[in-house]
C-alpha positions in Angstrom: 14.1 -90.7 -49.6 10.5 -90.7 -50.7 9.7 -89.2 -54.1 6.8 -87.0 -55.1 4.5 -89.1 -57.2 2.2 -86.7 -59.0 4.0 -87.4 -62.3 3.6 -91.1 -61.9 -0.2 -91.2 -61.7 -1.8 -92.4 -64.9 -5.1 -91.6 -66.5 -6.1 -95.2 -67.3 -9.6 -95.8 -66.1 -11.3 -99.1 -65.9 -15.0 -99.8 -65.2 -14.3 -100.2 -61.5 -11.3 -97.9 -61.0 -8.0 -96.7 -62.2 -4.7 -98.6 -62.7 -1.7 -96.3 -62.3 1.8 -97.1 -63.5 3.4 -98.0 -60.2 6.9 -97.3 -59.0 9.0 -100.5 -58.3 10.7 -101.3 -55.0 7.6 -102.5 -53.1 8.4 -104.6 -50.1 7.4 -108.3 -50.5 5.5 -108.3 -47.2 3.5 -105.1 -48.0 -0.3 -105.3 -47.6 -3.3 -103.2 -46.8 -3.0 -102.1 -43.2 -5.8 -102.7 -40.7 -7.3 -99.2 -40.3 -9.2 -100.3 -37.2 -5.9 -100.1 -35.4 -5.2 -96.5 -36.4 -5.7 -93.5 -34.2 -7.0 -90.8 -36.5 -6.6 -87.2 -35.4 -8.3 -84.4 -37.2 -6.4 -81.2 -36.5 -8.8 -78.6 -37.8 -11.6 -79.0 -35.3 -13.3 -75.6 -35.8 -16.6 -76.8 -37.1 -16.4 -80.6 -36.8 -19.7 -81.9 -35.5 -21.9 -79.9 -37.9 -24.2 -82.1 -39.9 -22.8 -81.0 -43.3 -19.2 -81.8 -42.3 -17.3 -85.0 -42.0 -14.2 -86.0 -39.9 -11.3 -88.0 -41.3 -12.9 -91.2 -39.9 -15.1 -91.3 -43.0 -12.0 -92.1 -45.0 -11.6 -95.4 -43.3 -15.1 -96.9 -43.0 -15.1 -98.9 -46.3 -11.8 -100.6 -46.1 -13.2 -103.9 -47.3 -14.1 -102.2 -50.6 -10.6 -100.7 -51.2 -8.2 -102.3 -53.6 -5.8 -104.9 -52.2 -2.8 -103.1 -53.8 -2.0 -99.6 -55.0 -0.5 -101.2 -58.1 -3.8 -102.7 -59.2 -6.8 -100.6 -58.2 -9.4 -102.7 -59.9 -12.3 -103.9 -57.8 -15.3 -106.0 -58.8 -18.4 -104.5 -60.3 -20.4 -105.7 -57.3 -18.0 -104.1 -54.8 -17.9 -100.9 -56.8 -21.7 -100.7 -56.8 -21.8 -101.1 -53.0 -19.2 -98.5 -52.4 -20.5 -95.2 -51.1 -18.9 -92.4 -53.1 -20.4 -89.2 -51.7 -19.1 -89.1 -48.1 -16.0 -87.1 -48.6 -13.7 -85.8 -45.8 -14.7 -82.2 -45.3 -14.0 -80.8 -41.8 -14.1 -77.1 -42.6 -15.2 -74.7 -45.3 -13.7 -71.5 -44.1 -10.2 -70.9 -45.3 -9.3 -68.3 -42.6 -9.0 -71.3 -40.2 -6.3 -72.9 -42.3 -5.9 -76.1 -44.3 -7.8 -79.2 -43.5 -5.3 -81.6 -41.9 -5.3 -84.9 -40.1 -2.7 -87.4 -39.0 -2.7 -91.1 -38.3 -0.9 -92.7 -35.4 -0.2 -96.2 -36.8 0.3 -97.6 -33.3 3.7 -99.1 -34.2 6.6 -98.4 -36.6 5.8 -99.2 -40.2 7.3 -98.8 -43.7 4.6 -97.3 -45.8 4.9 -98.5 -49.4 1.8 -96.9 -51.0 -1.8 -95.8 -50.7 -5.1 -95.8 -52.6 -7.7 -93.1 -52.6 -11.2 -92.9 -53.9 -11.2 -89.8 -56.1 -14.9 -88.7 -56.2 -15.3 -85.0 -57.4 -13.6 -81.7 -57.5 -10.0 -80.8 -57.8 -7.8 -80.4 -54.6 -4.1 -80.7 -54.0 -3.3 -83.1 -51.2 0.0 -83.3 -49.3 1.3 -86.4 -47.6 3.9 -86.2 -44.8 5.7 -88.6 -42.5 7.9 -87.9 -39.4 6.3 -87.0 -36.1 4.0 -84.3 -34.7 5.4 -80.7 -35.2 8.3 -82.1 -37.3 6.8 -83.3 -40.5 8.5 -84.2 -43.8 6.7 -83.9 -47.1 6.8 -87.2 -49.1 4.1 -86.8 -51.8 1.5 -84.5 -53.3 -1.4 -85.5 -55.6 -4.3 -84.0 -57.4 -7.9 -85.1 -57.1 -8.6 -84.4 -60.7 -10.4 -87.6 -61.7 -14.0 -88.5 -61.1 -15.5 -91.6 -59.3 -12.3 -93.7 -59.5 -9.9 -95.6 -57.3 -6.3 -94.3 -57.7 -3.1 -95.6 -56.4 0.3 -94.3 -55.4 3.5 -96.2 -54.5 6.8 -94.8 -53.1 10.4 -95.3 -54.0 12.8 -96.0 -51.1 10.1 -95.9 -48.4 11.2 -95.4 -44.8 10.1 -96.2 -41.3 7.5 -94.0 -39.6 4.9 -94.1 -36.8 2.8 -91.3 -38.2 1.3 -90.1 -41.5 -0.2 -86.7 -42.0 -2.5 -85.6 -44.8 -3.6 -82.1 -45.7 -5.7 -80.3 -48.3 -7.1 -76.8 -48.7 -10.3 -76.0 -46.8 -13.4 -77.3 -48.3 -14.5 -80.6 -49.9 -11.4 -82.8 -50.0 -12.6 -84.7 -53.1 -11.8 -88.1 -51.5 -14.2 -90.4 -49.7 -12.0 -93.4 -48.8 -8.3 -93.9 -48.2 -6.3 -97.1 -47.8 -2.7 -97.4 -46.7 -0.2 -100.2 -47.5 3.0 -101.3 -45.9 4.5 -103.5 -43.3 5.3 -103.3 -39.6 9.0 -102.9 -38.6 8.8 -102.8 -34.8 6.7 -102.0 -31.8 6.9 -98.6 -30.2 10.0 -98.0 -28.1 9.8 -96.8 -24.5 10.9 -93.3 -25.6 8.0 -93.2 -28.1 5.5 -94.5 -25.5 6.6 -91.7 -23.2 4.8 -89.2 -25.4 1.5 -91.0 -24.8 2.0 -91.6 -21.0 -0.5 -90.1 -18.6 0.5 -86.8 -16.9 -0.8 -86.9 -13.3 -1.9 -83.6 -11.7 0.8 -81.9 -9.7 -1.7 -80.9 -6.9 -4.5 -82.7 -5.1 -8.0 -81.7 -5.9 -9.4 -78.8 -3.8 -11.5 -80.4 -1.1 -14.8 -78.6 -1.7 -18.0 -79.6 0.1 -21.1 -80.2 -2.1 -22.4 -76.7 -1.2 -19.1 -75.1 -2.1 -19.3 -76.7 -5.6 -22.5 -74.8 -6.3 -21.9 -71.4 -7.9 -22.6 -68.9 -10.7 -20.9 -66.3 -12.9 -20.9 -62.8 -11.4 -19.3 -59.4 -11.6 -17.3 -57.4 -9.2 -20.2 -54.9 -8.9 -22.8 -57.5 -8.0 -24.0 -57.1 -4.3 -23.0 -59.6 -1.7 -26.7 -59.9 -0.7 -27.2 -61.5 -4.2 -23.9 -63.5 -4.3 -24.5 -65.0 -0.9 -26.6 -67.7 -2.6 -23.6 -69.5 -4.0 -20.7 -71.5 -2.6 -18.3 -70.2 -5.3 -18.2 -67.4 -7.8 -16.7 -67.3 -11.3 -15.8 -63.7 -11.7 -16.0 -62.3 -15.2 -12.9 -60.1 -15.4 -11.7 -58.5 -18.6 -8.0 -59.2 -19.0 -7.7 -55.7 -20.5 -8.4 -54.2 -17.0 -5.1 -55.6 -15.6 -2.5 -53.6 -17.6 -2.4 -49.8 -17.3 -1.0 -47.6 -20.0 2.5 -48.0 -18.6 2.5 -51.8 -18.7 2.0 -52.2 -15.0 -0.6 -54.4 -13.3 -3.4 -52.6 -11.5 -5.7 -54.2 -8.9 -8.3 -51.5 -8.8 -10.8 -50.7 -11.5 -11.6 -47.0 -11.0 -14.0 -46.3 -8.1 -16.0 -49.5 -8.5 -13.6 -52.4 -8.6 -11.2 -52.9 -5.8 -10.1 -56.5 -6.2 -8.6 -56.8 -2.7 -11.8 -55.8 -1.1 -13.9 -57.9 -3.4 -11.9 -61.1 -2.9 -11.6 -60.5 0.8 -15.4 -60.0 1.3 -16.1 -63.3 -0.6 -13.6 -65.2 1.5 -15.1 -63.8 4.7 -18.4 -65.4 3.6 -16.6 -68.7 2.8 -17.3 -68.2 -0.9 -14.4 -69.1 -3.1 -13.8 -67.0 -6.1 -12.2 -67.8 -9.5 -11.5 -64.9 -11.7 -12.0 -65.6 -15.4 -9.6 -63.3 -17.2 -11.2 -63.1 -20.6 -10.5 -61.5 -24.0 -7.4 -59.5 -25.1 -5.4 -56.5 -24.1 -4.9 -53.1 -25.8 -1.6 -52.9 -24.1 -0.4 -56.1 -25.7 -2.1 -56.1 -29.1 -3.2 -52.5 -29.8 -6.6 -51.1 -30.4 -9.5 -53.6 -30.9 -7.3 -56.4 -29.6 -8.1 -60.0 -30.6 -8.7 -62.5 -27.9 -5.5 -64.3 -28.6 -3.3 -62.1 -26.4 -0.1 -61.7 -28.4 1.6 -58.7 -30.0 0.5 -57.9 -33.5 2.2 -60.3 -36.0 3.6 -62.6 -33.3 3.7 -66.3 -33.8 0.8 -67.7 -31.9 2.5 -71.1 -31.6 5.5 -69.7 -29.7 5.1 -69.6 -25.9 7.2 -66.5 -25.8 4.5 -64.6 -27.7 2.4 -65.0 -24.6 5.0 -63.4 -22.3 2.9 -60.4 -21.2 -0.2 -62.6 -20.6 1.8 -65.0 -18.4 3.6 -62.2 -16.6 0.3 -60.7 -15.6 -0.8 -63.9 -14.1 2.4 -64.2 -12.2 1.5 -60.8 -10.6 -2.1 -62.0 -9.7 -0.8 -65.3 -8.1 1.9 -63.4 -6.3 -0.6 -61.1 -4.7 -3.5 -63.3 -4.1 -1.9 -66.7 -3.7 -0.5 -68.3 -0.5 3.2 -67.8 -1.1 4.5 -65.0 1.1 8.1 -65.4 0.1 7.9 -63.4 -3.2 10.9 -61.5 -4.4 9.6 -57.9 -4.3 11.9 -57.0 -7.2 9.8 -59.2 -9.5 6.6 -57.3 -8.9 5.2 -55.0 -11.5 2.5 -53.2 -9.7 0.7 -50.0 -10.9 1.6 -46.8 -9.0 -2.0 -46.7 -7.8 -1.9 -50.2 -6.2 -0.1 -51.0 -3.0 2.5 -53.8 -3.2 1.1 -56.9 -1.4 2.0 -60.6 -1.6 0.6 -63.8 -0.2 -2.9 -62.6 0.7 -4.3 -66.1 0.3 -7.5 -64.9 -1.3 -7.3 -67.0 -4.5 -6.1 -70.5 -5.3 -6.8 -70.6 -9.0 -7.6 -68.4 -12.0 -9.0 -69.1 -15.5 -7.0 -67.8 -18.4 -9.6 -67.2 -21.1 -13.3 -67.7 -21.9 -14.7 -70.0 -24.6 -11.4 -70.0 -26.6 -12.9 -72.5 -29.1 -15.8 -70.2 -30.1 -16.2 -69.9 -33.9 -18.5 -66.9 -34.3 -15.8 -64.2 -34.0 -13.3 -65.4 -36.6 -9.8 -66.9 -36.4 -8.4 -63.9 -34.5 -10.6 -65.0 -31.5 -10.4 -68.8 -32.0 -7.6 -70.7 -30.3 -6.6 -73.9 -32.0 -5.8 -76.7 -29.5 -2.1 -76.1 -30.1 -2.4 -72.3 -29.5 -4.4 -73.0 -26.3 -1.8 -75.4 -25.1 1.0 -72.9 -26.0 -0.6 -70.1 -24.0 -1.4 -72.5 -21.1 2.3 -73.6 -20.9 3.3 -69.9 -20.6 0.6 -69.1 -18.1 1.3 -72.3 -16.0 5.0 -71.9 -15.3 6.4 -69.5 -17.9 6.9 -72.5 -20.2 9.1 -74.3 -17.8 10.8 -71.1 -16.6 12.0 -70.0 -20.0 9.9 -66.8 -19.7 11.0 -64.7 -16.7 8.6 -63.9 -13.9 5.8 -65.6 -15.7 3.1 -68.2 -14.9 1.1 -68.8 -11.7 3.3 -71.7 -10.5 6.4 -69.5 -10.6 4.7 -67.2 -8.1 3.0 -69.9 -6.1 3.5 -73.6 -6.6 0.1 -74.3 -4.9 -1.8 -72.0 -7.3 -3.9 -73.7 -10.0 -4.4 -72.8 -13.6 -7.8 -73.4 -15.2 -8.0 -73.6 -18.9 -10.6 -71.2 -20.4 -14.1 -72.6 -20.2 -14.6 -74.5 -23.5 -17.8 -74.8 -25.6 -19.1 -78.4 -25.4 -18.4 -79.2 -29.0 -18.5 -82.6 -30.6 -14.8 -82.5 -30.9 -14.0 -81.4 -27.3 -12.2 -84.7 -26.4 -10.1 -84.4 -29.6 -9.3 -80.8 -28.6 -7.9 -82.2 -25.3 -6.0 -84.9 -27.2 -4.2 -82.2 -29.3 -3.4 -80.1 -26.3 -1.8 -83.1 -24.6 0.1 -83.8 -27.8 1.5 -80.3 -27.9 2.6 -80.5 -24.2 4.3 -83.9 -24.8 6.3 -82.6 -27.7 7.1 -79.1 -26.5 7.8 -79.5 -22.8 10.7 -81.5 -21.5 8.6 -82.7 -18.5 5.7 -83.6 -20.9 3.4 -82.1 -18.3 -0.2 -81.5 -19.1 0.2 -77.9 -18.0 -3.4 -77.3 -16.8 -4.7 -78.1 -13.3 -8.4 -77.7 -14.2 -10.2 -78.8 -17.4 -13.1 -76.5 -17.9 -16.2 -76.8 -20.1 -19.5 -75.1 -20.6 -22.4 -77.6 -20.7 -25.7 -78.4 -19.2 -28.7 -80.6 -19.8 -30.0 -81.0 -23.3 -33.5 -82.1 -22.3 -36.2 -80.4 -20.2 -35.7 -83.0 -17.4 -32.0 -82.9 -16.6 -32.1 -86.5 -15.5 -33.2 -87.6 -19.1 -30.3 -85.8 -20.8 -26.9 -86.9 -22.0 -25.3 -84.7 -19.3 -24.0 -87.5 -17.0 -22.8 -89.6 -19.9 -20.8 -86.6 -21.3 -19.3 -85.9 -17.9 -18.2 -89.5 -17.7 -16.6 -89.3 -21.1 -14.5 -86.3 -20.0 -13.7 -88.0 -16.7 -12.5 -91.1 -18.5 -10.3 -88.9 -20.7 -8.9 -87.3 -17.5 -8.3 -90.7 -15.8 -6.4 -92.0 -18.8 -4.4 -88.9 -19.7 -4.2 -86.4 -16.8 -5.3 -88.3 -13.7 -6.2 -86.1 -10.8 -7.0 -83.0 -12.9 -10.1 -81.2 -11.8 -13.2 -80.9 -13.9 -15.2 -77.7 -13.8 -18.4 -76.8 -15.6 -18.1 -73.0 -15.5 -21.3 -72.1 -17.4 -24.6 -73.9 -17.9 -28.2 -73.0 -18.7 -31.4 -75.1 -18.7 -33.8 -75.6 -21.7 -37.1 -73.8 -21.0 -38.9 -73.5 -24.4 -41.7 -75.8 -23.2 -42.7 -73.3 -20.5 -42.9 -70.2 -22.6 -46.4 -68.6 -23.1 -47.2 -66.2 -25.9 -47.8 -62.7 -24.7 -46.4 -63.3 -21.2 -42.9 -62.2 -20.2 -41.1 -65.1 -18.7 -40.3 -63.1 -15.6 -44.1 -62.9 -15.0 -44.8 -66.5 -15.8 -45.1 -68.3 -12.5 -44.9 -71.8 -14.1 -41.8 -70.8 -16.1 -40.1 -69.5 -12.9 -41.0 -72.7 -11.0 -39.8 -75.0 -13.7 -36.7 -72.9 -14.1 -35.9 -73.1 -10.4 -36.5 -76.8 -10.3 -34.3 -77.5 -13.4 -31.5 -75.3 -12.2 -31.4 -77.0 -8.8 -31.6 -80.5 -10.4 -28.8 -79.7 -12.8 -26.6 -78.7 -9.9 -27.4 -81.9 -8.2 -26.8 -84.0 -11.3 -23.4 -82.4 -11.5 -22.5 -83.1 -7.9 -23.7 -86.7 -8.3 -21.6 -87.1 -11.4 -18.4 -86.0 -9.6 -17.9 -82.6 -11.2 -15.5 -80.6 -9.0 -17.2 -77.2 -9.4 -20.2 -75.9 -11.3 -21.2 -72.3 -12.0 -24.4 -71.2 -13.7 -24.6 -68.6 -16.4 -25.2 -66.4 -14.6 -26.2 -64.5 -11.4 -28.1 -61.6 -13.1 -30.1 -61.2 -16.2 -28.0 -59.7 -19.0 -29.8 -57.1 -21.3 -32.2 -58.3 -23.9 -32.4 -61.2 -26.3 -30.8 -64.6 -25.5 -29.7 -63.7 -22.0 -32.7 -61.7 -21.0 -33.8 -64.4 -18.5 -30.5 -66.1 -17.9 -30.0 -65.0 -14.3 -31.0 -66.1 -10.8 -31.9 -62.4 -10.3 -33.1 -59.7 -12.6 -30.6 -57.3 -14.2 -27.9 -55.0 -12.9 -29.3 -52.3 -10.6 -32.3 -54.4 -9.7 -31.1 -57.8 -8.7 -34.6 -58.9 -7.8 -34.4 -62.5 -6.7 -36.1 -65.1 -8.7 -37.4 -68.4 -7.3 -34.3 -70.1 -8.7 -32.1 -67.8 -6.5 -33.9 -69.1 -3.4 -33.6 -72.7 -4.5 -29.9 -72.3 -5.1 -29.3 -70.5 -1.8 -31.2 -73.2 0.1 -29.2 -76.0 -1.5 -25.9 -74.2 -0.9 -26.8 -73.7 2.7 -27.9 -77.3 3.3 -24.9 -78.8 1.7 -22.2 -76.2 2.8 -20.5 -78.8 5.1 -21.7 -82.0 3.3 -20.1 -84.5 0.9 -22.0 -86.6 -1.6 -22.0 -90.2 -0.5 -24.2 -92.2 -2.7 -27.2 -92.3 -5.1 -30.1 -94.3 -3.6 -32.6 -93.4 -6.4 -35.5 -95.4 -7.7 -37.3 -95.0 -11.0 -39.8 -92.6 -9.3 -37.7 -90.8 -6.8 -34.2 -89.4 -7.0 -32.5 -89.8 -3.6 -29.0 -88.3 -3.2 -27.3 -89.0 0.1 -24.9 -86.6 1.7 -22.9 -86.6 5.0 -22.2 -83.5 7.1 -18.4 -83.2 7.7 -18.9 -81.5 11.1 -21.8 -83.3 12.7 -22.0 -86.6 10.8 -25.6 -85.9 10.0 -27.1 -87.7 7.0 -28.8 -85.5 4.4 -31.1 -86.9 1.8 -32.0 -84.8 -1.2 -35.3 -86.0 -2.8 -37.1 -85.1 -5.9 -39.2 -86.5 -8.8 -37.3 -86.4 -12.1 -40.3 -85.1 -14.1 -41.9 -81.9 -15.3 -45.6 -82.8 -15.0 -46.5 -81.6 -11.5 -46.0 -85.1 -10.2 -46.1 -85.8 -6.5 -45.1 -89.1 -4.9 -47.1 -89.2 -1.7 -46.0 -90.7 1.6 -42.6 -91.7 0.4 -41.0 -93.6 3.2 -37.4 -92.9 4.1 -35.4 -94.9 6.7 -33.6 -92.9 9.5 -31.2 -95.7 10.3 -29.8 -95.2 13.8 -30.5 -91.5 13.9 -32.8 -90.0 16.6 -34.1 -86.9 14.9 -35.3 -85.8 11.5 -35.8 -82.4 9.9 -37.3 -81.3 6.5 -36.0 -78.3 4.6 -37.8 -76.9 1.6 -36.6 -74.1 -0.7 -38.4 -70.8 -1.0 -39.4 -67.9 1.3 -36.1 -67.7 3.1 -32.6 -67.9 1.6 -31.7 -70.9 3.8 -35.1 -72.5 3.1 -37.9 -73.4 5.6 -37.1 -76.1 8.1 -39.5 -78.1 10.2 -39.2 -81.1 12.5 -40.3 -84.5 11.2 -41.6 -87.1 13.6 -41.0 -90.8 13.1 -43.8 -93.1 11.9 -44.2 -96.8 12.8 -40.9 -97.6 11.2 -39.7 -100.0 8.5 -38.5 -103.5 8.9 -34.8 -104.4 8.7 -33.7 -107.7 7.1 -33.5 -109.3 10.5 -37.2 -108.5 11.2 -36.6 -105.6 13.7 -37.9 -102.1 13.1 -35.9 -98.9 12.5 -37.1 -95.3 12.6 -38.5 -93.9 9.4 -40.3 -90.8 8.1 -42.7 -90.3 5.2 -43.0 -87.2 3.1 -44.5 -86.1 -0.2 -41.9 -85.8 -2.9 -42.5 -83.4 -5.8 -40.4 -82.1 -8.7 -38.8 -79.6 -6.3 -35.7 -81.0 -4.5 -36.1 -81.0 -0.7 -33.8 -82.1 2.0 -34.3 -84.5 4.9 -31.7 -84.4 7.6 -31.2 -87.2 10.0 -29.3 -86.3 13.1 -28.1 -87.8 16.4 -28.7 -84.6 18.2 -31.8 -82.4 18.6 -31.3 -79.1 16.8 -32.7 -75.6 17.2 -34.9 -74.8 14.2 -34.3 -71.2 13.1 -36.2 -69.9 10.0 -35.5 -66.5 8.6 -31.9 -65.9 9.3 -30.7 -62.4 8.2 -33.9 -60.7 9.2 -34.1 -57.0 10.2 -33.6 -56.6 13.9 -35.5 -53.7 15.5 -33.8 -51.9 18.4 -35.6 -52.4 21.8 -34.2 -49.2 23.2 -31.8 -46.4 22.4 -29.5 -44.5 24.8 -27.5 -41.5 23.6 -24.2 -41.1 25.4 -22.6 -38.3 23.3 -24.0 -35.9 20.7 -24.2 -32.2 20.0 -27.6 -32.3 18.3 -30.9 -33.6 19.5 -32.8 -36.5 17.9 -29.8 -37.4 15.7 -29.4 -40.8 17.2 -33.1 -41.6 17.0 -33.1 -40.6 13.3 -30.8 -43.6 12.5 -33.8 -46.0 13.2 -37.0 -43.9 12.6 -37.8 -45.2 9.1 -37.4 -49.0 9.2 -39.8 -49.5 6.3 -37.1 -47.9 4.1 -34.7 -50.9 4.7 -35.2 -54.5 3.4 -36.9 -57.0 5.7 -34.1 -59.5 5.1 -30.5 -58.9 4.3 -31.2 -60.4 0.8 -34.7 -58.9 0.2 -35.4 -56.9 -2.9 -35.2 -53.2 -2.5 -36.8 -51.8 -5.7 -40.2 -51.1 -4.1 -38.8 -49.5 -0.9 -39.3 -45.8 -0.2 -36.4 -43.4 0.1 -35.9 -42.3 3.8 -36.2 -38.6 4.5 -34.7 -37.8 7.9 -31.0 -37.1 7.7 -28.3 -37.9 10.3 -25.7 -35.2 9.7 -24.2 -34.6 13.1 -20.7 -35.6 13.8 -19.2 -37.4 16.8 -22.3 -39.3 18.0 -22.0 -42.2 20.4 -25.0 -44.2 21.5 -26.1 -47.6 22.9 -28.7 -49.9 21.2 -30.3 -52.5 23.3 -31.8 -55.6 21.6 -34.7 -57.6 23.0 -32.6 -60.8 23.1 -29.2 -62.1 22.1 -28.7 -62.3 18.3 -26.2 -63.6 15.9 -25.6 -60.6 13.6 -25.0 -61.4 9.9 -24.9 -58.0 8.3 -25.7 -54.3 8.4 -27.4 -51.9 6.1 -27.2 -48.1 5.7 -28.8 -45.6 3.4 -25.9 -43.3 2.6 -26.5 -39.7 1.4 -23.7 -37.0 1.3 -20.0 -36.7 1.9 -17.7 -39.2 3.5 -17.1 -40.0 7.2 -17.3 -43.0 9.4 -19.6 -45.2 11.5 -18.5 -48.0 13.7 -20.6 -50.6 15.5 -19.2 -52.6 18.5 -20.4 -55.4 20.7 -20.6 -53.3 23.9 -19.9 -56.2 26.2 -16.5 -57.2 24.6 -15.6 -54.0 22.7 -15.4 -56.1 19.5 -15.7 -54.1 16.3 -18.5 -55.8 14.3 -18.8 -53.4 11.3 -17.6 -50.1 10.0 -18.3 -48.0 6.9 -16.7 -44.8 5.5 -20.0 -43.5 4.2 -18.5 -43.1 0.8 -21.6 -43.7 -1.3 -24.1 -41.2 -2.6 -27.9 -41.5 -2.2 -27.8 -45.3 -2.1 -28.8 -48.2 0.1 -25.8 -50.4 1.0 -26.4 -53.8 2.5 -23.3 -55.6 3.7 -22.9 -59.1 4.9 -20.4 -59.9 7.7 -19.0 -62.9 9.3 -21.6 -64.2 11.8 -21.0 -62.5 15.1 -20.9 -63.9 18.6 -24.3 -63.6 20.5 -24.9 -59.9 21.2 -27.7 -57.9 22.8 -26.1 -54.5 23.3 -24.4 -52.5 20.6 -22.4 -49.3 20.7 -22.5 -47.0 17.7 -19.8 -44.4 17.1 -20.4 -42.0 14.2 -17.8 -39.6 13.0 -18.4 -37.3 10.0 -20.6 -37.8 6.9 -24.4 -38.0 6.4 -26.8 -40.9 6.1 -30.5 -41.5 6.5 -31.1 -44.9 8.0 -29.3 -47.8 9.8 -30.2 -51.4 10.0 -29.1 -54.6 11.8 -29.6 -58.1 10.4 -29.3 -61.5 12.0 -31.2 -64.2 13.9 -31.9 -65.1 17.5 -28.9 -66.8 19.1 -29.6 -70.5 19.7 -30.1 -71.6 23.2 -26.9 -73.3 24.4 -25.5 -74.8 27.5 -22.3 -73.7 29.2 -20.5 -76.8 28.0 -21.5 -76.2 24.4 -20.1 -72.6 24.5 -17.0 -73.6 26.5 -14.5 -73.0 23.6 -11.4 -73.1 25.9 -12.6 -76.2 27.7 -12.0 -74.7 31.2 -15.5 -75.6 32.4 -16.8 -72.0 32.1 -18.3 -69.8 29.5 -16.8 -66.3 29.7 -15.0 -63.5 27.8 -12.1 -65.8 27.2 -14.3 -68.1 25.2 -15.7 -65.3 23.1 -12.2 -64.1 22.3 -10.9 -67.6 21.5 -13.9 -68.3 19.2 -13.4 -65.0 17.4 -9.7 -65.7 16.8 -10.5 -69.2 15.7 -13.2 -68.2 13.2 -10.9 -65.5 11.7 -7.9 -67.8 11.4 -9.8 -70.8 10.0 -7.6 -73.0 12.2 -8.2 -75.0 15.3 -7.0 -72.4 17.8 -9.8 -73.0 20.2 -9.7 -76.8 20.5 -6.5 -78.3 19.1 -7.3 -81.6 20.7 -10.1 -82.3 18.2 -8.6 -84.1 15.2 -11.6 -85.7 13.5 -13.4 -82.5 12.5 -12.8 -80.3 9.4 -12.5 -76.9 11.1 -12.3 -75.0 7.8 -16.0 -75.6 7.3 -17.1 -74.1 10.7 -17.9 -70.5 9.7 -20.1 -69.3 12.5 -21.0 -69.9 16.1 -24.0 -72.0 15.2 -21.7 -74.5 13.4 -19.5 -74.6 16.5 -22.5 -75.5 18.7 -23.5 -78.3 16.3 -20.0 -79.7 16.2 -19.7 -79.5 20.0 -23.0 -81.3 20.4 -21.8 -84.0 18.0 -18.6 -84.5 20.0 -20.4 -84.6 23.3 -22.8 -87.2 21.8 -19.8 -89.4 21.0 
């Protein structure tokens, strides 16, 4: 056994150090170990990275100046003078976060015979341990009660170990250098190496297009006309909302938060949603619950303490995941929520938010071990030891995202410690997280000049070496803007600020896609109150949702890349050129911009079209989908063989624009989602005159576009209060309808709108709002020119249709059933196909990703591409 050695330290000081009375029984082969081979792991990471703190690495950066033996700590006067004596190990000053600790992985099995430490100042009690992580044995303690002296310790009956652990109370450790002495016994065994082995992801990465990777943080009460700009939504969702007072899970939040409807509406728009269940629960922890969701007094390092947290996520995954074979007896649903399973509306959830934040005290700070412990419970009920718990238990295809982490200097070390916990506490040694999640953005005004890409690569390298296949999300980012602020002008009214903000937001998204991040969501959709987050949104605050230029830039990018994959970076020093390929049509899309913030324009930039026949330019602004125009080829550029190929030239500015090269001519439609005025009205059934006409007599009270701001619009005055009205609305041409709007007034009732030709229900509403304007997006309709409106009870003032002219098509392009004709059978087949997301209409096509075809226009483009082949 080792023996505590405090009593064996002497107080004999020489000019260059201290010589202790050593304990005999040193191995003949003992020597100072090569610290460059150590893996040093600080365990208290709370504040590491701050300028005034030092990690344990500082204890091993002057090894050449350390004594050659703990039994003779003398060093030469020259070496002593060169030794730095004021860089002590001091990772944390706040005692509430626990002792300062670090351990060393020696990389092989050693017998440790002694150590030397440079005692500089102050008095601290150190503890030395051997063993292995989470099973340590104390072997020595010592006091740092000398000043500016080397001191040595030797051990009786030393034993073999791979690890050494050191700890001291929070604060300045009083030691600036540490040397370890001993000799190697053996290399690591296979069983020891197993603890370090990579843990591959259990599921493949979600196959998101570039546009689907673009998203933002939003709330359940944000309107769809604002959320439509993104390809995915990170939904802020307080965990406290899940449990009712009886300990059952509820999926409705009063009158404003029906989760089923919210998730269904987003999926219908091909927008994926990831709920971020943040903070604690009064049901679990009592009043003013801490963010670590365990019962009061429970052991936060015991997975069983997170039982209620993990069981809640079982219920979420059972309801919204893809598994329809759920044992109903395992469900714990509130009396106010209908039992449902396998709705296939979600495929992942996030189990916390910023768990490594330091500003709220220890009760709201997860150590890496606590985070891993909770994740193991939330993942699969800690390998099934907790009943009916964890997302995998409910649905093996459901994914768990760890809470979005602050991008601290010690983030990689945080992941190391999580993996260590999993390796030593799970029999499968599984890294029990499907998605690594971090909050980070550019740290310079030009995103391209920042350390962003480098940091992403660091994290990806960690994933490749430790948890290959695990997804990487950036679930919050913001952009630096101090250089654009002007005294006396609100940033919302500063046009230069808003332009630069839009450019930097868009370019940060693009940098993320180019770096291979699997999903990126901005903080956030809407401005939040005053202060730091006053101008953090793509729109203004709740209730207004007025869209900033950055909203239009984001919406344009999402739309252009909704079916595209990033292929390559063809950038030069002057122009960034990211190349994408459309999954449906095979079109090539170039995103071009200047990586500067000085109003720079590169004129007549030449871009080769390769073998494509047509070119189109899309610029953000004005419309949600951008403004598209046809580009015509110039004289061409020379190939290496001397022949010419088609090319276009454009002016490239600091605003990202898109050039699409296509093999097929495309119909250019600008202004999708625009208000469509009725051409004629015909009442077929009513008991009051003029009621049908009143539905459309104040068009200036409804927004021009489905996403237009509504703050300045007048309130309509003429009320539609008659029941049982049926009428026909004729449009001036065929349109693809994308949404409907209504100004609701009193009571509840019903209104239904049908395509009169096919009797297809396009939209319905229960008129359940009060004195409010409701704009609802719908799945793009088939081409329609005649609508039938059926109104039951309830009152409202005004009705509106939104969409865009149906593209001109040939019979063969619209022949979904491939029978040589376009008729009602094709309409029905296409509707069924779009709703199912599967290839019902054309099962013979195997080289097209049908999941990305979300409307009839996509179908036409795909059909053209196939015909071209």
